[in-house]
PQR file with spaces between the fields and no chain letter, atoms N, CA, C, O and H, PARSE charges and radii, in Angstrom:
ATOM       1  N    MET     1     -27.767  -17.576   -6.203 -0.4000 1.5000
ATOM       2  CA   MET     1     -27.023  -17.802   -4.980 -0.0000 2.0000
ATOM       3  C    MET     1     -25.534  -17.669   -5.238  0.5500 1.7000
ATOM       4  O    MET     1     -25.042  -17.944   -6.332 -0.5500 1.4000
ATOM       5  N    ASN     2     -24.842  -17.245   -4.218 -0.4000 1.5000
ATOM       6  CA   ASN     2     -23.396  -17.131   -4.328 -0.0000 2.0000
ATOM       7  C    ASN     2     -22.733  -18.466   -4.029  0.5500 1.7000
ATOM       8  O    ASN     2     -23.168  -19.209   -3.149 -0.5500 1.4000
ATOM       9  H    ASN     2     -25.242  -17.021   -3.329  0.4000 1.0000
ATOM      10  N    ALA     3     -21.693  -18.754   -4.761 -0.4000 1.5000
ATOM      11  CA   ALA     3     -20.926  -19.967   -4.510 -0.0000 2.0000
ATOM      12  C    ALA     3     -20.123  -19.770   -3.229  0.5500 1.7000
ATOM      13  O    ALA     3     -19.682  -18.654   -2.953 -0.5500 1.4000
ATOM      14  H    ALA     3     -21.340  -18.151   -5.476  0.4000 1.0000
ATOM      15  N    PRO     4     -19.921  -20.817   -2.443 -0.5600 1.5000
ATOM      16  CA   PRO     4     -19.120  -20.658   -1.223  0.2800 2.0000
ATOM      17  C    PRO     4     -17.682  -20.301   -1.571  0.5500 1.7000
ATOM      18  O    PRO     4     -17.113  -20.791   -2.547 -0.5500 1.4000
ATOM      19  N    GLU     5     -17.123  -19.444   -0.755 -0.4000 1.5000
ATOM      20  CA   GLU     5     -15.742  -19.011   -0.975 -0.0000 2.0000
ATOM      21  C    GLU     5     -14.798  -20.126   -0.544  0.5500 1.7000
ATOM      22  O    GLU     5     -15.018  -20.758    0.489 -0.5500 1.4000
ATOM      23  H    GLU     5     -17.586  -19.046    0.038  0.4000 1.0000
ATOM      24  N    PRO     6     -13.741  -20.373   -1.331 -0.5600 1.5000
ATOM      25  CA   PRO     6     -12.799  -21.428   -0.947  0.2800 2.0000
ATOM      26  C    PRO     6     -12.089  -21.071    0.354  0.5500 1.7000
ATOM      27  O    PRO     6     -11.910  -19.896    0.674 -0.5500 1.4000
ATOM      28  N    ASN     7     -11.689  -22.092    1.093 -0.4000 1.5000
ATOM      29  CA   ASN     7     -10.991  -21.880    2.354 -0.0000 2.0000
ATOM      30  C    ASN     7      -9.617  -21.280    2.061  0.5500 1.7000
ATOM      31  O    ASN     7      -8.788  -21.896    1.392 -0.5500 1.4000
ATOM      32  H    ASN     7     -11.835  -23.047    0.833  0.4000 1.0000
ATOM      33  N    ARG     8      -9.393  -20.083    2.566 -0.4000 1.5000
ATOM      34  CA   ARG     8      -8.138  -19.394    2.320 -0.0000 2.0000
ATOM      35  C    ARG     8      -7.162  -19.554    3.480  0.5500 1.7000
ATOM      36  O    ARG     8      -6.013  -19.124    3.376 -0.5500 1.4000
ATOM      37  H    ARG     8     -10.066  -19.583    3.110  0.4000 1.0000
ATOM      38  N    GLY     9      -7.581  -20.144    4.549 -0.4000 1.5000
ATOM      39  CA   GLY     9      -6.707  -20.266    5.705 -0.0000 2.0000
ATOM      40  C    GLY     9      -6.747  -18.979    6.514  0.5500 1.7000
ATOM      41  O    GLY     9      -7.602  -18.123    6.285 -0.5500 1.4000
ATOM      42  H    GLY     9      -8.514  -20.493    4.633  0.4000 1.0000
ATOM      43  N    PRO    10      -5.825  -18.841    7.459 -0.5600 1.5000
ATOM      44  CA   PRO    10      -5.828  -17.647    8.300  0.2800 2.0000
ATOM      45  C    PRO    10      -5.506  -16.398    7.470  0.5500 1.7000
ATOM      46  O    PRO    10      -4.697  -16.435    6.544 -0.5500 1.4000
ATOM      47  N    GLY    11      -6.159  -15.307    7.829 -0.4000 1.5000
ATOM      48  CA   GLY    11      -5.916  -14.053    7.116 -0.0000 2.0000
ATOM      49  C    GLY    11      -4.578  -13.457    7.506  0.5500 1.7000
ATOM      50  O    GLY    11      -3.885  -13.959    8.391 -0.5500 1.4000
ATOM      51  H    GLY    11      -6.817  -15.276    8.582  0.4000 1.0000
ATOM      52  N    LEU    12      -4.235  -12.387    6.833 -0.4000 1.5000
ATOM      53  CA   LEU    12      -2.988  -11.693    7.111 -0.0000 2.0000
ATOM      54  C    LEU    12      -3.230  -10.590    8.129  0.5500 1.7000
ATOM      55  O    LEU    12      -4.303   -9.987    8.161 -0.5500 1.4000
ATOM      56  H    LEU    12      -4.798  -11.980    6.114  0.4000 1.0000
ATOM      57  N    GLY    13      -2.238  -10.332    8.953 -0.4000 1.5000
ATOM      58  CA   GLY    13      -2.329   -9.264    9.939 -0.0000 2.0000
ATOM      59  C    GLY    13      -2.106   -7.901    9.293  0.5500 1.7000
ATOM      60  O    GLY    13      -1.637   -7.811    8.158 -0.5500 1.4000
ATOM      61  H    GLY    13      -1.366  -10.822    8.927  0.4000 1.0000
ATOM      62  N    PRO    14      -2.444   -6.844   10.022 -0.5600 1.5000
ATOM      63  CA   PRO    14      -2.299   -5.500    9.464  0.2800 2.0000
ATOM      64  C    PRO    14      -0.854   -5.153    9.069  0.5500 1.7000
ATOM      65  O    PRO    14      -0.628   -4.469    8.071 -0.5500 1.4000
ATOM      66  N    TRP    15       0.114   -5.627    9.854 -0.4000 1.5000
ATOM      67  CA   TRP    15       1.508   -5.325    9.512 -0.0000 2.0000
ATOM      68  C    TRP    15       1.946   -6.065    8.250  0.5500 1.7000
ATOM      69  O    TRP    15       2.740   -5.542    7.468 -0.5500 1.4000
ATOM      70  H    TRP    15      -0.070   -6.183   10.665  0.4000 1.0000
ATOM      71  N    GLN    16       1.436   -7.267    8.053 -0.4000 1.5000
ATOM      72  CA   GLN    16       1.766   -8.016    6.835 -0.0000 2.0000
ATOM      73  C    GLN    16       1.160   -7.338    5.617  0.5500 1.7000
ATOM      74  O    GLN    16       1.801   -7.248    4.569 -0.5500 1.4000
ATOM      75  H    GLN    16       0.791   -7.691    8.688  0.4000 1.0000
ATOM      76  N    VAL    17      -0.075   -6.859    5.750 -0.4000 1.5000
ATOM      77  CA   VAL    17      -0.709   -6.152    4.636 -0.0000 2.0000
ATOM      78  C    VAL    17       0.050   -4.872    4.339  0.5500 1.7000
ATOM      79  O    VAL    17       0.323   -4.567    3.178 -0.5500 1.4000
ATOM      80  H    VAL    17      -0.595   -6.932    6.601  0.4000 1.0000
ATOM      81  N    LEU    18       0.398   -4.112    5.387 -0.4000 1.5000
ATOM      82  CA   LEU    18       1.117   -2.851    5.201 -0.0000 2.0000
ATOM      83  C    LEU    18       2.493   -3.077    4.583  0.5500 1.7000
ATOM      84  O    LEU    18       2.886   -2.361    3.662 -0.5500 1.4000
ATOM      85  H    LEU    18       0.177   -4.360    6.330  0.4000 1.0000
ATOM      86  N    SER    19       3.228   -4.072    5.087 -0.4000 1.5000
ATOM      87  CA   SER    19       4.566   -4.321    4.538 -0.0000 2.0000
ATOM      88  C    SER    19       4.487   -4.801    3.090  0.5500 1.7000
ATOM      89  O    SER    19       5.336   -4.448    2.272 -0.5500 1.4000
ATOM      90  H    SER    19       2.909   -4.654    5.836  0.4000 1.0000
ATOM      91  N    SER    20       3.474   -5.601    2.774 -0.4000 1.5000
ATOM      92  CA   SER    20       3.302   -6.054    1.391 -0.0000 2.0000
ATOM      93  C    SER    20       2.937   -4.888    0.475  0.5500 1.7000
ATOM      94  O    SER    20       3.419   -4.809   -0.655 -0.5500 1.4000
ATOM      95  H    SER    20       2.784   -5.887    3.438  0.4000 1.0000
ATOM      96  N    ALA    21       2.087   -3.985    0.963 -0.4000 1.5000
ATOM      97  CA   ALA    21       1.696   -2.835    0.154 -0.0000 2.0000
ATOM      98  C    ALA    21       2.881   -1.902   -0.078  0.5500 1.7000
ATOM      99  O    ALA    21       3.054   -1.386   -1.182 -0.5500 1.4000
ATOM     100  H    ALA    21       1.696   -4.050    1.881  0.4000 1.0000
ATOM     101  N    VAL    22       3.692   -1.683    0.947 -0.4000 1.5000
ATOM     102  CA   VAL    22       4.881   -0.833    0.790 -0.0000 2.0000
ATOM     103  C    VAL    22       5.870   -1.478   -0.174  0.5500 1.7000
ATOM     104  O    VAL    22       6.424   -0.802   -1.041 -0.5500 1.4000
ATOM     105  H    VAL    22       3.551   -2.103    1.843  0.4000 1.0000
ATOM     106  N    ALA    23       6.093   -2.778   -0.027 -0.4000 1.5000
ATOM     107  CA   ALA    23       7.022   -3.475   -0.925 -0.0000 2.0000
ATOM     108  C    ALA    23       6.523   -3.427   -2.360  0.5500 1.7000
ATOM     109  O    ALA    23       7.312   -3.236   -3.286 -0.5500 1.4000
ATOM     110  H    ALA    23       5.643   -3.327    0.677  0.4000 1.0000
ATOM     111  N    ALA    24       5.229   -3.597   -2.552 -0.4000 1.5000
ATOM     112  CA   ALA    24       4.667   -3.536   -3.904 -0.0000 2.0000
ATOM     113  C    ALA    24       4.771   -2.116   -4.462  0.5500 1.7000
ATOM     114  O    ALA    24       5.050   -1.935   -5.647 -0.5500 1.4000
ATOM     115  H    ALA    24       4.588   -3.752   -1.800  0.4000 1.0000
ATOM     116  N    LEU    25       4.548   -1.115   -3.619 -0.4000 1.5000
ATOM     117  CA   LEU    25       4.658    0.276   -4.052 -0.0000 2.0000
ATOM     118  C    LEU    25       6.083    0.596   -4.515  0.5500 1.7000
ATOM     119  O    LEU    25       6.284    1.334   -5.480 -0.5500 1.4000
ATOM     120  H    LEU    25       4.321   -1.262   -2.656  0.4000 1.0000
ATOM     121  N    LEU    26       7.058    0.033   -3.817 -0.4000 1.5000
ATOM     122  CA   LEU    26       8.460    0.267   -4.168 -0.0000 2.0000
ATOM     123  C    LEU    26       8.958   -0.686   -5.251  0.5500 1.7000
ATOM     124  O    LEU    26      10.044   -0.499   -5.799 -0.5500 1.4000
ATOM     125  H    LEU    26       6.894   -0.567   -3.034  0.4000 1.0000
ATOM     126  N    GLY    27       8.164   -1.704   -5.554 -0.4000 1.5000
ATOM     127  CA   GLY    27       8.554   -2.649   -6.599 -0.0000 2.0000
ATOM     128  C    GLY    27       9.541   -3.697   -6.147  0.5500 1.7000
ATOM     129  O    GLY    27      10.288   -4.231   -6.967 -0.5500 1.4000
ATOM     130  H    GLY    27       7.282   -1.857   -5.109  0.4000 1.0000
ATOM     131  N    VAL    28       9.568   -4.009   -4.851 -0.4000 1.5000
ATOM     132  CA   VAL    28      10.531   -4.981   -4.326 -0.0000 2.0000
ATOM     133  C    VAL    28       9.846   -6.155   -3.637  0.5500 1.7000
ATOM     134  O    VAL    28      10.454   -6.812   -2.792 -0.5500 1.4000
ATOM     135  H    VAL    28       8.961   -3.576   -4.184  0.4000 1.0000
ATOM     136  N    GLN    29       8.599   -6.427   -3.984 -0.4000 1.5000
ATOM     137  CA   GLN    29       7.840   -7.523   -3.374 -0.0000 2.0000
ATOM     138  C    GLN    29       8.461   -8.857   -3.776  0.5500 1.7000
ATOM     139  O    GLN    29       8.700   -9.100   -4.959 -0.5500 1.4000
ATOM     140  H    GLN    29       8.105   -5.893   -4.671  0.4000 1.0000
ATOM     141  N    SER    30       8.720   -9.710   -2.811 -0.4000 1.5000
ATOM     142  CA   SER    30       9.288  -11.020   -3.119 -0.0000 2.0000
ATOM     143  C    SER    30       8.203  -11.948   -3.659  0.5500 1.7000
ATOM     144  O    SER    30       7.021  -11.784   -3.358 -0.5500 1.4000
ATOM     145  H    SER    30       8.526   -9.513   -1.850  0.4000 1.0000
ATOM     146  N    GLN    31       8.615  -12.904   -4.443 -0.4000 1.5000
ATOM     147  CA   GLN    31       7.683  -13.874   -5.021 -0.0000 2.0000
ATOM     148  C    GLN    31       6.963  -14.647   -3.930  0.5500 1.7000
ATOM     149  O    GLN    31       5.759  -14.889   -4.020 -0.5500 1.4000
ATOM     150  H    GLN    31       9.575  -13.037   -4.688  0.4000 1.0000
ATOM     151  N    ARG    32       7.702  -15.032   -2.900 -0.4000 1.5000
ATOM     152  CA   ARG    32       7.108  -15.807   -1.795 -0.0000 2.0000
ATOM     153  C    ARG    32       6.012  -15.006   -1.089  0.5500 1.7000
ATOM     154  O    ARG    32       4.937  -15.541   -0.816 -0.5500 1.4000
ATOM     155  H    ARG    32       8.680  -14.835   -2.827  0.4000 1.0000
ATOM     156  N    ASN    33       6.273  -13.726   -0.791 -0.4000 1.5000
ATOM     157  CA   ASN    33       5.265  -12.905   -0.117 -0.0000 2.0000
ATOM     158  C    ASN    33       4.081  -12.605   -1.032  0.5500 1.7000
ATOM     159  O    ASN    33       2.940  -12.548   -0.574 -0.5500 1.4000
ATOM     160  H    ASN    33       7.146  -13.291   -1.013  0.4000 1.0000
ATOM     161  N    ARG    34       4.342  -12.416   -2.298 -0.4000 1.5000
ATOM     162  CA   ARG    34       3.253  -12.145   -3.242 -0.0000 2.0000
ATOM     163  C    ARG    34       2.323  -13.351   -3.324  0.5500 1.7000
ATOM     164  O    ARG    34       1.102  -13.198   -3.328 -0.5500 1.4000
ATOM     165  H    ARG    34       5.269  -12.462   -2.671  0.4000 1.0000
ATOM     166  N    GLU    35       2.900  -14.544   -3.388 -0.4000 1.5000
ATOM     167  CA   GLU    35       2.079  -15.761   -3.404 -0.0000 2.0000
ATOM     168  C    GLU    35       1.301  -15.913   -2.106  0.5500 1.7000
ATOM     169  O    GLU    35       0.138  -16.315   -2.127 -0.5500 1.4000
ATOM     170  H    GLU    35       3.893  -14.668   -3.385  0.4000 1.0000
ATOM     171  N    ARG    36       1.929  -15.596   -0.971 -0.4000 1.5000
ATOM     172  CA   ARG    36       1.239  -15.653    0.319 -0.0000 2.0000
ATOM     173  C    ARG    36       0.055  -14.684    0.333  0.5500 1.7000
ATOM     174  O    ARG    36      -1.027  -15.025    0.811 -0.5500 1.4000
ATOM     175  H    ARG    36       2.874  -15.269   -0.954  0.4000 1.0000
ATOM     176  N    ASP    37       0.266  -13.481   -0.192 -0.4000 1.5000
ATOM     177  CA   ASP    37      -0.803  -12.486   -0.212 -0.0000 2.0000
ATOM     178  C    ASP    37      -1.991  -12.954   -1.040  0.5500 1.7000
ATOM     179  O    ASP    37      -3.139  -12.778   -0.632 -0.5500 1.4000
ATOM     180  H    ASP    37       1.145  -13.204   -0.580  0.4000 1.0000
ATOM     181  N    PHE    38      -1.727  -13.545   -2.190 -0.4000 1.5000
ATOM     182  CA   PHE    38      -2.811  -14.008   -3.049 -0.0000 2.0000
ATOM     183  C    PHE    38      -3.496  -15.250   -2.481  0.5500 1.7000
ATOM     184  O    PHE    38      -4.684  -15.470   -2.715 -0.5500 1.4000
ATOM     185  H    PHE    38      -0.794  -13.688   -2.521  0.4000 1.0000
ATOM     186  N    ARG    39      -2.752  -16.047   -1.745 -0.4000 1.5000
ATOM     187  CA   ARG    39      -3.319  -17.273   -1.198 -0.0000 2.0000
ATOM     188  C    ARG    39      -4.158  -16.995    0.054  0.5500 1.7000
ATOM     189  O    ARG    39      -5.231  -17.577    0.215 -0.5500 1.4000
ATOM     190  H    ARG    39      -1.787  -15.867   -1.555  0.4000 1.0000
ATOM     191  N    HIS    40      -3.687  -16.119    0.933 -0.4000 1.5000
ATOM     192  CA   HIS    40      -4.334  -15.927    2.233 -0.0000 2.0000
ATOM     193  C    HIS    40      -5.018  -14.572    2.396  0.5500 1.7000
ATOM     194  O    HIS    40      -5.904  -14.423    3.237 -0.5500 1.4000
ATOM     195  H    HIS    40      -2.816  -15.646    0.802  0.4000 1.0000
ATOM     196  N    GLY    41      -4.623  -13.609    1.615 -0.4000 1.5000
ATOM     197  CA   GLY    41      -5.148  -12.267    1.821 -0.0000 2.0000
ATOM     198  C    GLY    41      -6.426  -11.998    1.056  0.5500 1.7000
ATOM     199  O    GLY    41      -6.680  -12.599    0.012 -0.5500 1.4000
ATOM     200  H    GLY    41      -3.903  -13.731    0.931  0.4000 1.0000
ATOM     201  N    ARG    42      -7.211  -11.105    1.575 -0.4000 1.5000
ATOM     202  CA   ARG    42      -8.411  -10.620    0.901 -0.0000 2.0000
ATOM     203  C    ARG    42      -8.019   -9.351    0.158  0.5500 1.7000
ATOM     204  O    ARG    42      -7.119   -8.646    0.614 -0.5500 1.4000
ATOM     205  H    ARG    42      -7.004  -10.617    2.423  0.4000 1.0000
ATOM     206  N    PRO    43      -8.650   -9.030   -0.962 -0.5600 1.5000
ATOM     207  CA   PRO    43      -8.224   -7.883   -1.762  0.2800 2.0000
ATOM     208  C    PRO    43      -8.483   -6.518   -1.096  0.5500 1.7000
ATOM     209  O    PRO    43      -7.688   -5.594   -1.271 -0.5500 1.4000
ATOM     210  N    LEU    44      -9.566   -6.382   -0.347 -0.4000 1.5000
ATOM     211  CA   LEU    44      -9.931   -5.077    0.191 -0.0000 2.0000
ATOM     212  C    LEU    44      -8.846   -4.438    1.061  0.5500 1.7000
ATOM     213  O    LEU    44      -8.560   -3.257    0.865 -0.5500 1.4000
ATOM     214  H    LEU    44     -10.212   -7.133   -0.205  0.4000 1.0000
ATOM     215  N    PRO    45      -8.228   -5.143    2.006 -0.5600 1.5000
ATOM     216  CA   PRO    45      -7.174   -4.490    2.801  0.2800 2.0000
ATOM     217  C    PRO    45      -6.000   -3.999    1.950  0.5500 1.7000
ATOM     218  O    PRO    45      -5.405   -2.966    2.254 -0.5500 1.4000
ATOM     219  N    PHE    46      -5.668   -4.732    0.894 -0.4000 1.5000
ATOM     220  CA   PHE    46      -4.568   -4.320    0.029 -0.0000 2.0000
ATOM     221  C    PHE    46      -4.948   -3.088   -0.789  0.5500 1.7000
ATOM     222  O    PHE    46      -4.120   -2.202   -1.003 -0.5500 1.4000
ATOM     223  H    PHE    46      -6.152   -5.571    0.648  0.4000 1.0000
ATOM     224  N    VAL    47      -6.191   -3.033   -1.244 -0.4000 1.5000
ATOM     225  CA   VAL    47      -6.656   -1.862   -1.998 -0.0000 2.0000
ATOM     226  C    VAL    47      -6.647   -0.634   -1.101  0.5500 1.7000
ATOM     227  O    VAL    47      -6.177    0.430   -1.502 -0.5500 1.4000
ATOM     228  H    VAL    47      -6.864   -3.753   -1.070  0.4000 1.0000
ATOM     229  N    VAL    48      -7.164   -0.781    0.108 -0.4000 1.5000
ATOM     230  CA   VAL    48      -7.202    0.351    1.043 -0.0000 2.0000
ATOM     231  C    VAL    48      -5.780    0.794    1.392  0.5500 1.7000
ATOM     232  O    VAL    48      -5.487    1.990    1.387 -0.5500 1.4000
ATOM     233  H    VAL    48      -7.547   -1.645    0.434  0.4000 1.0000
ATOM     234  N    ALA    49      -4.902   -0.153    1.694 -0.4000 1.5000
ATOM     235  CA   ALA    49      -3.515    0.184    2.020 -0.0000 2.0000
ATOM     236  C    ALA    49      -2.835    0.876    0.843  0.5500 1.7000
ATOM     237  O    ALA    49      -2.096    1.841    1.035 -0.5500 1.4000
ATOM     238  H    ALA    49      -5.140   -1.125    1.699  0.4000 1.0000
ATOM     239  N    GLY    50      -3.077    0.392   -0.367 -0.4000 1.5000
ATOM     240  CA   GLY    50      -2.482    1.020   -1.550 -0.0000 2.0000
ATOM     241  C    GLY    50      -2.975    2.437   -1.761  0.5500 1.7000
ATOM     242  O    GLY    50      -2.192    3.325   -2.096 -0.5500 1.4000
ATOM     243  H    GLY    50      -3.677   -0.393   -0.523  0.4000 1.0000
ATOM     244  N    LEU    51      -4.267    2.655   -1.568 -0.4000 1.5000
ATOM     245  CA   LEU    51      -4.814    4.007   -1.722 -0.0000 2.0000
ATOM     246  C    LEU    51      -4.270    4.952   -0.657  0.5500 1.7000
ATOM     247  O    LEU    51      -3.910    6.088   -0.963 -0.5500 1.4000
ATOM     248  H    LEU    51      -4.903    1.933   -1.296  0.4000 1.0000
ATOM     249  N    VAL    52      -4.209    4.494    0.586 -0.4000 1.5000
ATOM     250  CA   VAL    52      -3.685    5.333    1.670 -0.0000 2.0000
ATOM     251  C    VAL    52      -2.216    5.653    1.432  0.5500 1.7000
ATOM     252  O    VAL    52      -1.803    6.802    1.587 -0.5500 1.4000
ATOM     253  H    VAL    52      -4.501    3.570    0.834  0.4000 1.0000
ATOM     254  N    LEU    53      -1.422    4.656    1.058 -0.4000 1.5000
ATOM     255  CA   LEU    53       0.004    4.895    0.808 -0.0000 2.0000
ATOM     256  C    LEU    53       0.219    5.822   -0.383  0.5500 1.7000
ATOM     257  O    LEU    53       1.124    6.656   -0.361 -0.5500 1.4000
ATOM     258  H    LEU    53      -1.758    3.722    0.932  0.4000 1.0000
ATOM     259  N    THR    54      -0.595    5.685   -1.412 -0.4000 1.5000
ATOM     260  CA   THR    54      -0.488    6.576   -2.566 -0.0000 2.0000
ATOM     261  C    THR    54      -0.823    8.006   -2.170  0.5500 1.7000
ATOM     262  O    THR    54      -0.137    8.942   -2.581 -0.5500 1.4000
ATOM     263  H    THR    54      -1.329    5.006   -1.430  0.4000 1.0000
ATOM     264  N    LEU    55      -1.874    8.181   -1.376 -0.4000 1.5000
ATOM     265  CA   LEU    55      -2.238    9.511   -0.900 -0.0000 2.0000
ATOM     266  C    LEU    55      -1.127   10.108   -0.044  0.5500 1.7000
ATOM     267  O    LEU    55      -0.799   11.286   -0.188 -0.5500 1.4000
ATOM     268  H    LEU    55      -2.432    7.421   -1.043  0.4000 1.0000
ATOM     269  N    LEU    56      -0.549    9.307    0.841 -0.4000 1.5000
ATOM     270  CA   LEU    56       0.564    9.794    1.664 -0.0000 2.0000
ATOM     271  C    LEU    56       1.770   10.181    0.808  0.5500 1.7000
ATOM     272  O    LEU    56       2.443   11.171    1.094 -0.5500 1.4000
ATOM     273  H    LEU    56      -0.816    8.351    0.958  0.4000 1.0000
ATOM     274  N    PHE    57       2.038    9.410   -0.228 -0.4000 1.5000
ATOM     275  CA   PHE    57       3.148    9.730   -1.122 -0.0000 2.0000
ATOM     276  C    PHE    57       2.907   11.061   -1.835  0.5500 1.7000
ATOM     277  O    PHE    57       3.808   11.894   -1.926 -0.5500 1.4000
ATOM     278  H    PHE    57       1.491    8.606   -0.460  0.4000 1.0000
ATOM     279  N    ILE    58       1.695   11.255   -2.337 -0.4000 1.5000
ATOM     280  CA   ILE    58       1.360   12.502   -3.027 -0.0000 2.0000
ATOM     281  C    ILE    58       1.477   13.681   -2.075  0.5500 1.7000
ATOM     282  O    ILE    58       2.026   14.721   -2.441 -0.5500 1.4000
ATOM     283  H    ILE    58       0.962   10.578   -2.263  0.4000 1.0000
ATOM     284  N    LEU    59       0.965   13.532   -0.854 -0.4000 1.5000
ATOM     285  CA   LEU    59       1.063   14.610    0.130 -0.0000 2.0000
ATOM     286  C    LEU    59       2.517   14.898    0.506  0.5500 1.7000
ATOM     287  O    LEU    59       2.883   16.056    0.711 -0.5500 1.4000
ATOM     288  H    LEU    59       0.519   12.688   -0.557  0.4000 1.0000
ATOM     289  N    ALA    60       3.343   13.865    0.599 -0.4000 1.5000
ATOM     290  CA   ALA    60       4.760   14.067    0.908 -0.0000 2.0000
ATOM     291  C    ALA    60       5.461   14.829   -0.209  0.5500 1.7000
ATOM     292  O    ALA    60       6.238   15.745    0.057 -0.5500 1.4000
ATOM     293  H    ALA    60       3.046   12.925    0.433  0.4000 1.0000
ATOM     294  N    VAL    61       5.192   14.457   -1.453 -0.4000 1.5000
ATOM     295  CA   VAL    61       5.803   15.171   -2.583 -0.0000 2.0000
ATOM     296  C    VAL    61       5.330   16.621   -2.603  0.5500 1.7000
ATOM     297  O    VAL    61       6.130   17.532   -2.814 -0.5500 1.4000
ATOM     298  H    VAL    61       4.561   13.713   -1.669  0.4000 1.0000
ATOM     299  N    PHE    62       4.039   16.840   -2.384 -0.4000 1.5000
ATOM     300  CA   PHE    62       3.496   18.193   -2.338 -0.0000 2.0000
ATOM     301  C    PHE    62       4.164   19.002   -1.226  0.5500 1.7000
ATOM     302  O    PHE    62       4.526   20.160   -1.430 -0.5500 1.4000
ATOM     303  H    PHE    62       3.389   16.100   -2.212  0.4000 1.0000
ATOM     304  N    GLY    63       4.326   18.394   -0.056 -0.4000 1.5000
ATOM     305  CA   GLY    63       4.967   19.081    1.064 -0.0000 2.0000
ATOM     306  C    GLY    63       6.411   19.449    0.780  0.5500 1.7000
ATOM     307  O    GLY    63       6.855   20.546    1.121 -0.5500 1.4000
ATOM     308  H    GLY    63       4.032   17.453    0.109  0.4000 1.0000
ATOM     309  N    VAL    64       7.143   18.538    0.159 -0.4000 1.5000
ATOM     310  CA   VAL    64       8.550   18.820   -0.178 -0.0000 2.0000
ATOM     311  C    VAL    64       8.635   19.950   -1.193  0.5500 1.7000
ATOM     312  O    VAL    64       9.487   20.830   -1.069 -0.5500 1.4000
ATOM     313  H    VAL    64       6.782   17.647   -0.118  0.4000 1.0000
ATOM     314  N    VAL    65       7.766   19.938   -2.192 -0.4000 1.5000
ATOM     315  CA   VAL    65       7.756   21.009   -3.198 -0.0000 2.0000
ATOM     316  C    VAL    65       7.434   22.343   -2.539  0.5500 1.7000
ATOM     317  O    VAL    65       8.082   23.348   -2.833 -0.5500 1.4000
ATOM     318  H    VAL    65       7.073   19.224   -2.293  0.4000 1.0000
ATOM     319  N    GLN    66       6.441   22.367   -1.651 -0.4000 1.5000
ATOM     320  CA   GLN    66       6.084   23.599   -0.967 -0.0000 2.0000
ATOM     321  C    GLN    66       7.244   24.107   -0.110  0.5500 1.7000
ATOM     322  O    GLN    66       7.502   25.310   -0.066 -0.5500 1.4000
ATOM     323  H    GLN    66       5.915   21.551   -1.412  0.4000 1.0000
ATOM     324  N    LEU    67       7.938   23.199    0.569 -0.4000 1.5000
ATOM     325  CA   LEU    67       9.087   23.571    1.394 -0.0000 2.0000
ATOM     326  C    LEU    67      10.207   24.151    0.543  0.5500 1.7000
ATOM     327  O    LEU    67      10.796   25.171    0.901 -0.5500 1.4000
ATOM     328  H    LEU    67       7.727   22.222    0.533  0.4000 1.0000
ATOM     329  N    VAL    68      10.500   23.515   -0.566 -0.4000 1.5000
ATOM     330  CA   VAL    68      11.568   24.000   -1.444 -0.0000 2.0000
ATOM     331  C    VAL    68      11.214   25.370   -2.003  0.5500 1.7000
ATOM     332  O    VAL    68      12.059   26.264   -2.046 -0.5500 1.4000
ATOM     333  H    VAL    68      10.022   22.686   -0.856  0.4000 1.0000
ATOM     334  N    LEU    69       9.967   25.538   -2.431 -0.4000 1.5000
ATOM     335  CA   LEU    69       9.555   26.842   -2.948 -0.0000 2.0000
ATOM     336  C    LEU    69       9.599   27.914   -1.876  0.5500 1.7000
ATOM     337  O    LEU    69       9.978   29.052   -2.151 -0.5500 1.4000
ATOM     338  H    LEU    69       9.280   24.812   -2.396  0.4000 1.0000
ATOM     339  N    HIS    70       9.222   27.567   -0.673 -0.4000 1.5000
ATOM     340  CA   HIS    70       9.276   28.528    0.434 -0.0000 2.0000
ATOM     341  C    HIS    70      10.714   28.922    0.746  0.5500 1.7000
ATOM     342  O    HIS    70      11.014   30.099    0.943 -0.5500 1.4000
ATOM     343  H    HIS    70       8.914   26.642   -0.449  0.4000 1.0000
ATOM     344  N    LEU    71      11.596   27.935    0.790 -0.4000 1.5000
ATOM     345  CA   LEU    71      13.004   28.221    1.083 -0.0000 2.0000
ATOM     346  C    LEU    71      13.675   28.986   -0.062  0.5500 1.7000
ATOM     347  O    LEU    71      14.630   29.730    0.163 -0.5500 1.4000
ATOM     348  H    LEU    71      11.353   26.979    0.629  0.4000 1.0000
ATOM     349  N    ALA    72      13.180   28.806   -1.280 -0.4000 1.5000
ATOM     350  CA   ALA    72      13.742   29.529   -2.422 -0.0000 2.0000
ATOM     351  C    ALA    72      13.196   30.940   -2.496  0.5500 1.7000
ATOM     352  O    ALA    72      13.707   31.761   -3.258 -0.5500 1.4000
ATOM     353  H    ALA    72      12.405   28.202   -1.463  0.4000 1.0000
ATOM     354  N    GLY    73      12.171   31.235   -1.721 -0.4000 1.5000
ATOM     355  CA   GLY    73      11.619   32.584   -1.701 -0.0000 2.0000
ATOM     356  C    GLY    73      10.595   32.854   -2.768  0.5500 1.7000
ATOM     357  O    GLY    73      10.223   34.010   -2.972 -0.5500 1.4000
ATOM     358  H    GLY    73      11.755   30.568   -1.102  0.4000 1.0000
ATOM     359  N    THR    74      10.117   31.826   -3.465 -0.4000 1.5000
ATOM     360  CA   THR    74       9.126   32.041   -4.509 -0.0000 2.0000
ATOM     361  C    THR    74       7.731   31.640   -4.088  0.5500 1.7000
ATOM     362  O    THR    74       6.773   31.860   -4.829 -0.5500 1.4000
ATOM     363  H    THR    74      10.419   30.887   -3.299  0.4000 1.0000
ATOM     364  N    GLY    75       7.599   31.050   -2.900 -0.4000 1.5000
ATOM     365  CA   GLY    75       6.274   30.626   -2.429 -0.0000 2.0000
ATOM     366  C    GLY    75       5.518   31.792   -1.812  0.5500 1.7000
ATOM     367  O    GLY    75       6.100   32.831   -1.499 -0.5500 1.4000
ATOM     368  H    GLY    75       8.377   30.872   -2.298  0.4000 1.0000
ATOM     369  N    ASN    76       4.234   31.610   -1.645 -0.4000 1.5000
ATOM     370  CA   ASN    76       3.424   32.683   -1.045 -0.0000 2.0000
ATOM     371  C    ASN    76       3.377   32.556    0.435  0.5500 1.7000
ATOM     372  O    ASN    76       2.742   33.370    1.105 -0.5500 1.4000
ATOM     373  H    ASN    76       3.762   30.766   -1.899  0.4000 1.0000
């Protein structure tokens, strides 16, 4: 049997998860918000937000590189 999960209190809203994930991605997460995330947040929304933001970052870098190569005249 699974042990009951401890009471975590109210969950975090989507904007709080997104802002925490962006702050963590940039390395500027405050101690207070990090503690709030660990106390009230569930891991899955943070994992999903981190994966989506990482994918968006990779696509943005790829797009900028493609644009620069196109403007330089070396792209196909």
